[in-house]
C-alpha positions as a Markdown table, in Angstrom:
| # | Residue | x | y | z |
|---|---|---|---|---|
| 1 | Met | 27.9 | 140.6 | 49.4 |
| 2 | Pro | 24.4 | 142.0 | 48.6 |
| 3 | Phe | 21.7 | 141.1 | 51.2 |
| 4 | Pro | 19.3 | 139.3 | 48.8 |
| 5 | Lys | 22.2 | 137.1 | 47.6 |
| 6 | Ile | 23.0 | 136.2 | 51.3 |
| 7 | Ile | 19.4 | 135.2 | 51.8 |
| 8 | Arg | 19.3 | 133.0 | 48.7 |
| 9 | Lys | 22.5 | 131.3 | 49.6 |
| 10 | Leu | 21.3 | 130.7 | 53.2 |
| 11 | Ile | 18.1 | 129.1 | 51.9 |
| 12 | Phe | 20.2 | 126.9 | 49.6 |
| 13 | Arg | 22.5 | 125.9 | 52.5 |
| 14 | Tyr | 19.4 | 125.2 | 54.7 |
| 15 | Phe | 18.3 | 122.4 | 52.4 |
| 16 | Arg | 21.8 | 121.3 | 51.4 |
| 17 | Asp | 23.0 | 120.7 | 55.0 |
| 18 | Gly | 19.7 | 119.4 | 56.3 |
| 19 | Ile | 19.3 | 122.1 | 59.0 |
| 20 | Gly | 15.7 | 121.0 | 59.7 |
| 21 | Arg | 16.8 | 117.4 | 60.3 |
| 22 | Ser | 19.7 | 118.5 | 62.6 |
| 23 | Ala | 17.5 | 120.9 | 64.5 |
| 24 | Ala | 15.0 | 118.0 | 65.1 |
| 25 | Ala | 17.7 | 115.7 | 66.5 |
| 26 | Leu | 19.0 | 118.5 | 68.7 |
| 27 | Ser | 15.5 | 119.2 | 70.1 |
| 28 | Tyr | 15.2 | 115.5 | 70.9 |
| 29 | Tyr | 18.3 | 115.5 | 73.0 |
| 30 | Leu | 17.5 | 118.9 | 74.6 |
| 31 | Ile | 14.1 | 117.8 | 75.8 |
| 32 | Phe | 15.8 | 114.8 | 77.5 |
| 33 | Thr | 18.4 | 117.1 | 79.0 |
| 34 | Cys | 15.9 | 119.5 | 80.4 |
| 35 | Phe | 14.1 | 117.3 | 83.0 |
| 36 | Pro | 17.2 | 115.6 | 84.4 |
| 37 | Phe | 18.7 | 119.0 | 84.8 |
| 38 | Leu | 15.6 | 120.2 | 86.8 |
| 39 | Leu | 15.9 | 117.0 | 88.9 |
| 40 | Met | 19.5 | 117.8 | 89.6 |
| 41 | Ile | 19.1 | 121.4 | 90.7 |
| 42 | Ser | 15.9 | 120.8 | 92.6 |
| 43 | Ser | 17.8 | 118.3 | 94.8 |
| 44 | Leu | 20.4 | 120.9 | 96.0 |
| 45 | Pro | 19.6 | 122.4 | 99.4 |
| 46 | Gly | 19.2 | 126.1 | 99.4 |
| 47 | Val | 18.8 | 126.4 | 95.6 |
| 48 | Phe | 15.3 | 125.1 | 95.5 |
| 49 | His | 13.8 | 128.2 | 97.2 |
| 50 | Leu | 15.0 | 130.3 | 94.3 |
| 51 | Gln | 13.4 | 128.2 | 91.6 |
| 52 | Pro | 9.9 | 129.8 | 91.2 |
| 53 | Ile | 11.6 | 133.2 | 90.7 |
| 54 | Ser | 14.1 | 131.8 | 88.2 |
| 55 | Val | 11.3 | 130.3 | 86.1 |
| 56 | Lys | 9.0 | 133.3 | 86.2 |
| 57 | Ile | 11.8 | 135.6 | 84.9 |
| 58 | Phe | 11.3 | 134.0 | 81.5 |
| 59 | Ala | 7.7 | 135.2 | 81.3 |
| 60 | Gly | 7.2 | 136.8 | 77.9 |
| 61 | Leu | 10.1 | 134.9 | 76.4 |
| 62 | Leu | 8.9 | 131.4 | 77.0 |
| 63 | Pro | 5.2 | 130.4 | 76.5 |
| 64 | Ala | 3.2 | 130.3 | 79.7 |
| 65 | Glu | 2.5 | 126.6 | 79.2 |
| 66 | Val | 6.2 | 125.8 | 79.3 |
| 67 | Ile | 6.8 | 127.9 | 82.4 |
| 68 | Lys | 3.8 | 126.1 | 84.1 |
| 69 | Ile | 5.0 | 122.6 | 83.3 |
| 70 | Ile | 8.5 | 123.4 | 84.6 |
| 71 | Glu | 7.1 | 124.9 | 87.8 |
| 72 | Asn | 4.9 | 121.8 | 88.3 |
| 73 | Tyr | 7.9 | 119.6 | 87.7 |
| 74 | Phe | 9.8 | 121.5 | 90.4 |
| 75 | Ile | 7.0 | 121.0 | 92.9 |
| 76 | Tyr | 6.9 | 117.3 | 92.2 |
| 77 | Leu | 10.6 | 116.8 | 92.5 |
| 78 | Thr | 11.1 | 118.8 | 95.7 |
| 79 | Glu | 8.6 | 116.6 | 97.6 |
| 80 | Ser | 11.3 | 113.9 | 98.0 |
| 81 | Pro | 14.8 | 115.5 | 97.4 |
| 82 | Ser | 17.7 | 113.1 | 97.9 |
| 83 | Ala | 21.4 | 112.6 | 97.0 |
| 84 | Pro | 20.6 | 109.7 | 94.7 |
| 85 | Ser | 18.2 | 112.0 | 92.8 |
| 86 | Phe | 21.0 | 114.5 | 92.4 |
| 87 | Met | 23.5 | 111.9 | 91.1 |
| 88 | Leu | 21.0 | 110.5 | 88.7 |
| 89 | Gly | 20.0 | 113.9 | 87.5 |
| 90 | Phe | 23.7 | 114.9 | 87.1 |
| 91 | Phe | 24.6 | 111.7 | 85.1 |
| 92 | Leu | 21.6 | 112.0 | 82.7 |
| 93 | Thr | 22.1 | 115.7 | 82.3 |
| 94 | Val | 25.8 | 115.3 | 81.3 |
| 95 | Trp | 25.0 | 112.3 | 79.0 |
| 96 | Phe | 22.2 | 114.1 | 77.1 |
| 97 | Ser | 24.1 | 117.4 | 77.1 |
| 98 | Met | 27.0 | 115.6 | 75.4 |
| 99 | Arg | 24.7 | 114.2 | 72.8 |
| 100 | Ala | 23.2 | 117.6 | 72.2 |
| 101 | Met | 26.6 | 119.2 | 72.0 |
| 102 | Asn | 27.7 | 116.5 | 69.6 |
| 103 | Cys | 24.7 | 117.3 | 67.3 |
| 104 | Leu | 25.6 | 121.0 | 67.5 |
| 105 | Ile | 29.2 | 120.5 | 66.7 |
| 106 | Leu | 28.5 | 118.2 | 63.8 |
| 107 | Gly | 26.0 | 120.7 | 62.4 |
| 108 | Ile | 28.5 | 123.6 | 62.7 |
| 109 | Arg | 31.3 | 121.5 | 61.1 |
| 110 | Arg | 28.9 | 120.5 | 58.3 |
| 111 | Ala | 28.1 | 124.2 | 57.7 |
| 112 | His | 31.9 | 124.9 | 57.3 |
| 113 | Ser | 32.3 | 121.8 | 55.0 |
| 114 | Leu | 34.6 | 120.2 | 57.5 |
| 115 | Pro | 34.9 | 116.4 | 57.9 |
| 116 | Leu | 32.5 | 115.1 | 60.5 |
| 117 | Arg | 34.9 | 112.4 | 61.6 |
| 118 | Glu | 38.1 | 113.7 | 63.1 |
| 119 | Asn | 41.5 | 112.0 | 63.3 |
| 120 | Ala | 41.5 | 112.4 | 67.1 |
| 121 | Pro | 38.2 | 111.0 | 68.4 |
| 122 | Ile | 39.4 | 111.2 | 72.0 |
| 123 | Lys | 40.2 | 114.9 | 71.6 |
| 124 | Lys | 36.7 | 115.4 | 70.1 |
| 125 | Gln | 34.9 | 113.6 | 72.9 |
| 126 | Ala | 37.0 | 115.6 | 75.4 |
| 127 | Leu | 35.8 | 118.8 | 73.7 |
| 128 | Ile | 32.2 | 117.6 | 73.8 |
| 129 | Phe | 32.5 | 116.6 | 77.5 |
| 130 | Val | 34.1 | 119.9 | 78.5 |
| 131 | Ser | 31.6 | 121.9 | 76.4 |
| 132 | Ala | 28.7 | 120.0 | 78.0 |
| 133 | Leu | 30.0 | 120.7 | 81.5 |
| 134 | Gly | 30.6 | 124.4 | 80.6 |
| 135 | Leu | 27.0 | 124.7 | 79.3 |
| 136 | Ile | 25.6 | 123.1 | 82.4 |
| 137 | Gly | 27.7 | 125.3 | 84.6 |
| 138 | Thr | 26.8 | 128.4 | 82.7 |
| 139 | Val | 23.1 | 127.6 | 82.9 |
| 140 | Phe | 23.4 | 126.8 | 86.6 |
| 141 | Ile | 25.2 | 130.0 | 87.4 |
| 142 | Ser | 22.7 | 132.0 | 85.4 |
| 143 | Ile | 19.8 | 130.5 | 87.3 |
| 144 | Ile | 21.4 | 131.6 | 90.6 |
| 145 | Ala | 22.1 | 135.1 | 89.2 |
| 146 | Leu | 18.7 | 135.5 | 87.6 |
| 147 | Ser | 17.0 | 134.3 | 90.7 |
| 148 | Leu | 18.4 | 137.0 | 92.9 |
| 149 | Ser | 15.5 | 139.2 | 94.0 |
| 150 | Pro | 15.6 | 143.0 | 94.7 |
| 151 | Gly | 15.6 | 142.0 | 98.3 |
| 152 | Ala | 18.8 | 140.1 | 97.9 |
| 153 | Ile | 20.4 | 143.1 | 96.1 |
| 154 | Gln | 19.3 | 145.3 | 98.9 |
| 155 | Phe | 20.9 | 143.0 | 101.4 |
| 156 | Leu | 24.2 | 143.0 | 99.5 |
| 157 | Ala | 24.0 | 146.8 | 99.2 |
| 158 | Glu | 24.2 | 147.0 | 103.0 |
| 159 | Phe | 27.8 | 145.7 | 102.8 |
| 160 | Ile | 28.6 | 147.2 | 99.3 |
| 161 | Pro | 26.9 | 150.6 | 99.1 |
| 162 | Pro | 27.5 | 151.2 | 95.4 |
| 163 | Leu | 25.1 | 148.3 | 94.7 |
| 164 | His | 22.1 | 150.5 | 95.7 |
| 165 | Phe | 21.7 | 151.8 | 92.2 |
| 166 | Leu | 21.0 | 148.2 | 91.0 |
| 167 | Glu | 17.7 | 147.9 | 92.9 |
| 168 | Ser | 15.8 | 150.1 | 90.4 |
| 169 | Tyr | 17.2 | 148.5 | 87.3 |
| 170 | Trp | 17.6 | 144.9 | 88.4 |
| 171 | Ser | 14.9 | 143.4 | 86.1 |
| 172 | Leu | 16.6 | 145.0 | 83.1 |
| 173 | Ile | 20.0 | 143.9 | 84.3 |
| 174 | Arg | 18.8 | 140.3 | 84.7 |
| 175 | Met | 17.6 | 140.2 | 81.1 |
| 176 | Leu | 20.8 | 141.8 | 79.8 |
| 177 | Leu | 22.7 | 139.2 | 81.8 |
| 178 | Leu | 20.7 | 136.4 | 80.2 |
| 179 | Ala | 21.4 | 137.9 | 76.7 |
| 180 | Ala | 25.1 | 138.2 | 77.6 |
| 181 | Leu | 25.2 | 134.5 | 78.7 |
| 182 | Val | 23.5 | 133.3 | 75.5 |
| 183 | Phe | 25.9 | 135.5 | 73.5 |
| 184 | Trp | 29.0 | 134.0 | 75.2 |
| 185 | Ile | 27.7 | 130.4 | 74.6 |
| 186 | Leu | 27.0 | 131.1 | 70.9 |
| 187 | Leu | 30.4 | 132.8 | 70.4 |
| 188 | Ser | 32.2 | 129.9 | 72.0 |
| 189 | Leu | 30.4 | 127.3 | 69.9 |
| 190 | Tyr | 31.0 | 129.2 | 66.7 |
| 191 | Arg | 34.7 | 129.6 | 67.4 |
| 192 | Leu | 35.6 | 126.2 | 68.8 |
| 193 | Ala | 33.4 | 123.7 | 66.8 |
| 194 | Pro | 34.9 | 124.5 | 63.4 |
| 195 | Gly | 38.4 | 124.2 | 64.8 |
| 196 | Gly | 39.2 | 127.7 | 66.0 |
| 197 | Leu | 37.7 | 130.7 | 64.2 |
| 198 | Ser | 38.7 | 134.2 | 65.3 |
| 199 | Thr | 36.2 | 136.3 | 67.3 |
| 200 | Lys | 35.8 | 138.5 | 64.3 |
| 201 | Glu | 34.9 | 135.6 | 62.0 |
| 202 | Ala | 32.4 | 134.2 | 64.5 |
| 203 | Leu | 30.8 | 137.5 | 65.5 |
| 204 | Pro | 28.3 | 138.0 | 62.6 |
| 205 | Gly | 26.6 | 134.6 | 63.2 |
| 206 | Thr | 26.6 | 135.2 | 66.9 |
| 207 | Ile | 24.9 | 138.6 | 66.8 |
| 208 | Cys | 22.3 | 137.5 | 64.2 |
| 209 | Ser | 21.5 | 134.3 | 66.1 |
| 210 | Leu | 21.1 | 136.1 | 69.3 |
| 211 | Ile | 18.8 | 138.7 | 67.8 |
| 212 | Phe | 16.7 | 136.2 | 65.9 |
| 213 | Trp | 16.5 | 133.9 | 69.0 |
| 214 | Ile | 15.2 | 136.7 | 71.2 |
| 215 | Leu | 12.7 | 137.8 | 68.5 |
| 216 | Val | 11.5 | 134.3 | 67.6 |
| 217 | Ser | 11.3 | 133.2 | 71.2 |
| 218 | Gly | 9.3 | 136.3 | 72.2 |
| 219 | Gly | 7.1 | 136.1 | 69.1 |
| 220 | Tyr | 6.5 | 132.4 | 69.6 |
| 221 | Ala | 5.6 | 132.9 | 73.2 |
| 222 | Phe | 3.1 | 135.6 | 72.2 |
| 223 | Tyr | 1.6 | 133.4 | 69.5 |
| 224 | Val | 1.1 | 130.4 | 71.8 |
| 225 | Glu | -0.4 | 132.5 | 74.6 |
| 226 | His | -2.7 | 134.7 | 72.5 |
| 227 | Ile | -3.4 | 132.9 | 69.2 |
| 228 | Gly | -2.4 | 129.2 | 69.3 |
| 229 | Lys | -4.8 | 126.7 | 70.9 |
| 230 | Tyr | -2.3 | 123.9 | 71.7 |
| 231 | Thr | -4.1 | 122.9 | 74.9 |
| 232 | Leu | -7.4 | 122.4 | 73.1 |
| 233 | Val | -5.8 | 120.4 | 70.3 |
| 234 | Tyr | -3.2 | 118.3 | 72.2 |
| 235 | Gly | -4.6 | 118.3 | 75.7 |
| 236 | Ala | -2.2 | 117.8 | 78.7 |
| 237 | Ile | 0.8 | 117.0 | 76.3 |
| 238 | Gly | 0.5 | 120.4 | 74.7 |
| 239 | Ala | 3.0 | 122.0 | 77.0 |
| 240 | Val | 5.6 | 119.4 | 76.1 |
| 241 | Ile | 5.0 | 119.9 | 72.4 |
| 242 | Ile | 5.4 | 123.6 | 72.8 |
| 243 | Leu | 8.7 | 123.1 | 74.6 |
| 244 | Leu | 9.9 | 120.7 | 71.8 |
| 245 | Leu | 8.9 | 123.3 | 69.1 |
| 246 | Trp | 10.8 | 126.0 | 71.0 |
| 247 | Phe | 13.9 | 123.8 | 71.2 |
| 248 | Tyr | 13.5 | 123.0 | 67.5 |
| 249 | Leu | 13.3 | 126.7 | 66.5 |
| 250 | Ser | 16.3 | 127.6 | 68.8 |
| 251 | Gly | 18.4 | 124.8 | 67.3 |
| 252 | Met | 17.5 | 125.9 | 63.8 |
| 253 | Ile | 18.6 | 129.5 | 64.6 |
| 254 | Ile | 21.9 | 128.4 | 66.1 |
| 255 | Leu | 22.7 | 126.2 | 63.1 |
| 256 | Met | 21.8 | 128.9 | 60.6 |
| 257 | Gly | 24.1 | 131.3 | 62.5 |
| 258 | Ala | 27.0 | 128.9 | 61.7 |
| 259 | Glu | 25.9 | 128.8 | 58.1 |
| 260 | Leu | 26.1 | 132.6 | 58.0 |
| 261 | Asn | 29.6 | 132.6 | 59.4 |
| 262 | Ser | 30.7 | 130.0 | 56.9 |
| 263 | Leu | 29.1 | 131.9 | 54.0 |
| 264 | Leu | 30.7 | 135.2 | 54.9 |
| 265 | Leu | 34.1 | 133.5 | 55.5 |
| 266 | Ser | 34.1 | 131.7 | 52.2 |
| 267 | His | 33.1 | 135.0 | 50.4 |
| 268 | Ser | 36.0 | 136.9 | 52.1 |
| 269 | Arg | 38.5 | 134.3 | 50.9 |
């Protein structure tokens, strides 16, 4: 299919399937998932000390205002960590993650012209619950991995000598690890949500979404830090608005990746 025709059809699908509306709903649930998740992980002993590093690694990808508000939130939460805080954070994180996953699954199924209501609602809710837990677990593991400093790698290399070569390239490896995690999450979503696409069928949307997500996130971060004047216009709430817009753009890219997969799949048939 010619590239201009693909663009025209994607624009048509954007309006037909209400991608903007779905991305807005997704950003709403993601913003309510973000802060309970921070509450949960900041309540875990031993993990908190890694948090400032894990946030700063996203410098250049996330706007500085977003990184600052997350760091300030960590400082506030860690003044009184407790088990009830962890349980509350875990419950709210799972709940809003399930709502976010439900929005994503509905959007992806709509892109493939599949019925939004399934004959097995229990099976659907189980898929949403498992997907939400998988997403939380993946993000949690990524935070631990991305928070490892060169000093930690040097310590591990004392016991595993081949790891010495990682010290010089650890910053690059951490970013590649982040890209690999996002790739795996997108591929899993694009395969499972429509009812079981093959890896080959889900690959085009996954690759395009990952590339556009990195470009848009980096470009948006640059715009906010060097061009945009959100703080002057919106004041203290500017950082939250920036975070909402970033979630909105990310959701739009993910849903358009599903539209691309559906378009190419229908053309091949």
